[in-house]
VOROSE-709192 format. One record per residue (C-alpha): residue in one letter; x, y, z. Coordinates in steps of 0.1 Angstrom, whole numbers, plus 5000, padded with zeros to 4 digits. Layout:
! residues N
aXYZ ...
END
This chain:
! residues 217
m287024495016 p287724314983 e289824484956 h287624694934 v287224574898 a287724874875 e284824914850 q287024834820 f287624484833 e285224194834 d286624034865 i289424054890 g291423794870 k291724004839 q292524314860 a295324124877 h296624004844 a296724364831 a298524484862 r301224214859 l301724284822 a302024654828 m304724594855 w306624364832 i306624624805 f307924884830 v310524644842 g311624584806 s312024954800 e314124984832 a316224694822 l317024874789 f317925184808 f320425004831 s321724804801 g322925124786 l324825204818 f326324864819 a327424894783 l329125234792 y330825064821 a332124784798 a333425034772 y335325244798 r336624934816 c338124794783 e339725134777 h341125174812 p341524834828 w344324944852 g342325244865 f339225034870 g341324774888 v342525044912 g339025154918 v337824804927 e340824754950 d340025074969 n336225014972 t334524895004 v333924524995 a332724425029 w329924685029 g328924594994 s328824225002 i326724285033 n324224485013 t324024204987 l323123965015 i320524205028 l318824244994 v318823864987 v317223795021 s314724085015 s313523924982 y313123594999 v311123745028 l308923935003 t308223614984 l307023465017 a304823765022 v303123704988 r302623344996 a301123425030 l298623665014 r297623404988 h296923165017 d294723415034 k297223505062 p297123885061 r298823935094 a301723715085 s301923885052 a301924235068 l304724125092 l306823995063 i306324315043 g307424515073 v310624295076 t311324355039 m311024725044 l313424715074 l315924525053 g315524775024 m316025065048 a319124895062 f320524865027 a319725235020 f321425355052 i324525135047 k324825275011 v324625635024 g327225545051 e329425405024 w329225725003 l330025935034 h333025715040 h334325775005 f333726145009 g335826145040 d338625985020 g338426274996 l336826064969 y334126244949 p332526184915 g333926364885 g337526294896 w337426564923 g339126514957 h342526464973 f342126084968 y343026124931 e346126324940 e347726034958 p350325814940 g348625554918 h345225704920 g345425974893 d344625744864 p341625864843 g340125524846 t340025544883 k338225874881 m335725724856 f335225424877 f334125614908 t332025854887 l330125554873 y330025404908 y328325704922 c326025744892 m324825374890 t324625304927 g322925634932 l320225544906 h319825214922 e319425384956 v316625594941 h314925274929 i315325124965 v313525434980 v310725404954 g310425034962 l310125124999 l307325374992 v305525114972 l305824844999 g304625095025 f301525165004 l300924785000 l301424725037 y298724985044 k296324815020 v297024475035 l296424605070 r293124765059 r292124435042 q291824615009 i293824334993 g293923975003 s293723624991 w290923714967 a293223964949 p296923934959 h298124074926 p298924424939 l301524274962 e302724034935 v303224334912 g305124524939 a307224214945 i308224204908 y309524554910 w311424474942 h313024164928 f314124354897 v315824614918 d317524344938 m318624174905 v320224494893 w322324504924 l323524154918 f325124294886 l326524614903 w328024414931 p330624224911 l331324514887 f332224764915 y333424534943 l334724194931 m336324234896 p339924354903 g340924394866 a344424484857 v345924634888 g349524614876 r351324774847 
END
């Protein structure tokens, strides 16, 4: 069944344009939100370079890097899903959306496992846990580093879960033939959100896993 054209639009093209514009406005507001957190990170890192360096050195770089690869691949697969839908291949598009969701769920589970690993090491947000009592770990910057780490990666995880719910809804609509080559814009709009969430992680990854900072005094 073709996508219904709402009464306030003259045709499906204008409805699609409005949907894309609304998503870009939303993405812009989300970008401003994360920009504030990145600015906060930069300010504290300049104030506590040694503590942030210790935090990066004690983080799980392998898990963070694996998750980066997962999200990059998921964005590529979702792009293929949009292309398949545009070329009137709904089954292929549905399969690719499903693969994207599996990759997104893998990311989410790995991130939860990473947090549990940190908890097992006595490393909690707010500077609480026996990790900070060990020699060289009691710097205020290290406590702030991991507090920001939990806050920013936690918010990103929420966005991942929302993205999975959106993709699940779109997968349902593709399978029911409610969207297709005549109106692929719902999937395109969902892909814009997913790509944005992936892009945010590409900033979080180097900040919390790769930039060692001043680890010596």
